N, C-alpha and C positions, 0 to 999 in steps of 0.2 A: 634340484627339485624336478620331479617328473613333469611331463606335460599335463595340462589341466585335465584332459580327458582320462589320464592314467592315475589320478590322485586317489581314486577309490578302489583300485584293483587290490585284490587280496594280497598279492605279493608285496606291493608297496606298503600296505597297512601293516602287514606282519613285520616287515623290516623296520618300519617306524616304531611300532610297539615294542619290539625287542630292544631297540636302541634306547627308547625312553625308560624302559624297565631297568636298564643298567644303572640308572640313578639310585634305585633302591640298593643295589649291590655296593655302590660307592659310598652311600650314606650309612651302611651297616658297621657295627663295631668290628666285624671280621675283615673289613677292607684292608688289603695288603698291597695297595698301589704304591707307586714311587713317592707320592705326596699325600698327606692327609688334607682333604679338601675342607677349607674353612668358609668359602663363599663363592657364589656364582651370580653373575649379573648378565643380563641380556640387553644388547643395544640394537634396536631395529627401527626401521621405518615400516609403516603399514602398507607394504607393496609386495607382490609376489615376485618382483623382478629385482629387488635390492637385497644385497647380502645382509644377513643377521650376524652380529658379532657376539660370541659367548666368551666372557672373561671369567676365568677360573682362578681363584686365589687359594693358596694352601701353604702348608708348613712341611718342610722336610724332616726326616728323623733327627737331623742335627739342629733343628729349631730355626732354620733359615726360612724367611717368608719369601714365597715365590708366586709368580703369576704365569698363566698360560692362556693361549687364545685359540679359538676355532671359529671360522666363519663359513657360512653356507647360505644359499638362497632359501628363504623360508624359515620361520622361527622353529617349527617343530623339527624340521630336518636338521637345523643347526644344533638344537639341544640333543637330539639323538646322536648326531655325529660327534659332538663333544664327549658324550658319555662313552661311545664306542672307543674313541681315541684314549680316554682316560683308562679304560679297562685294558686295552691292548698296549698301553705304554708308549704311544706315539705323540703325545702332547709334548711340545718343547717348552721347558720351564726356564724362566729367567728370574733372577733375583728381583724382588718387588721393591724398587727404590722409593715407592710412594706409600708403603705400608706404615 
C-alpha cells in the first residue's frame, strides 16, 4: 500500500482501477484461466497497517475443488492484487480439503 499522501495520485488510482476491473474479466463466460472461480472471501481488520487476506475458491477443468490465497496491506490493494495474479496465472492453487 502506498504512503497515505500518495493514495490519490493518478498513477496509483489507475493501477488500482485496472486491477479491480480484472474481476470483470475473471467473472465473464470467456474466462480461460487455470481455474473457474466459484467464490471469493476477504478477511481483514479495519486498519491501514494490517494485511488483508483474499481467499479464492475454484474448480479445475478436472472438477477438483481448489483454493488460493493472496494477501496485501489494504483491502482494495489486496483485491486488485488477487485479480492481477489470477489473470497472470501466479496464484498457487491447493486442493480444498474443506470444500
